[in-house]
C-alpha positions, -999 to 999 in steps of 0.1 A, spaced: 262 860 520 257 829 500 267 796 513 279 769 489 280 733 498 316 718 505 313 693 478 309 721 451 338 742 469 361 716 468 352 703 434 362 737 421 392 737 444 405 705 427 397 717 392 417 751 398 446 731 414 446 707 386 448 736 360 480 747 381 461 776 397 460 792 430 426 794 447 413 817 479 384 801 498 372 811 533 383 786 561 355 769 582 364 754 615 386 755 645 409 726 640 440 747 631 433 776 658 451 794 666 473 795 634 442 798 611 411 811 627 374 804 613 365 829 589 402 836 576 407 833 538 432 806 527 450 807 497 456 771 481 482 763 455 491 733 434 516 708 450 537 707 419 570 693 423 581 710 453 587 691 486 553 698 502 559 674 530 581 699 550 578 708 586 557 738 582 534 726 553 497 730 559 481 704 533 446 701 521 439 663 515 411 641 510 402 619 543 372 597 549 351 616 521 362 651 532 383 675 525 409 683 553 434 714 561 460 702 584 495 705 591 518 678 579 533 658 606 555 630 594 555 600 570 552 562 575 561 547 544 535 558 517 513 572 543 512 608 553 504 618 588 490 652 595 469 668 623 453 699 630 473 727 653 442 725 678 437 686 678 455 657 695 444 631 670 462 623 637 450 616 601 467 590 582 462 592 544 480 582 512 502 607 495 481 607 464 451 621 484 470 655 488 453 681 469 469 714 474 492 733 498 485 764 519 507 791 503 492 824 522 464 834 543 445 866 555 433 867 589 402 883 601 418 913 611 431 918 574 469 907 582 481 887 551 507 861 557 528 842 531 538 806 540 574 810 526 581 839 551 603 843 578 573 851 601 553 819 591 583 798 602 586 817 635 548 814 642 551 775 634 576 770 660 552 777 688 526 752 677 537 725 698 540 748 729 505 760 725 492 725 722 509 713 754 496 744 773 460 732 762 469 698 772 483 706 804 451 730 813 428 701 804 445 676 826 447 702 855 410 710 854 402 672 852 425 667 883 407 695 903 373 684 895 380 648 906 395 661 940 365 685 946 
């Protein structure tokens, strides 16, 4: 397997999207777990004229010199707020920093999911519950460790 630096990968992603093409790349990182896993293949599409700032949208955007793929959360004027499904912190960035939108992905087990599908919408309903469960377990562990 050949490893390519992120700068080169995302330069190509931005060029493809600017030409109106979709591009598929392997995902690295765990910030979108359990929705997107490290190693799955994500297909990124141009933003176009569609409303990418919808509840289920996962955006590729520039943030502090990096490219990040996180879920849209809300807007604050011209600022867009997003966060990873596995994170508790938010990123605030300008709308012009949105590069692409996730259109589909292929899990490690070979399952392909289209981000316009009913299954995708149902999957994203449970993201807050999973985040709350992780938060609760973390707080519970800290409490137990303090009392022991």
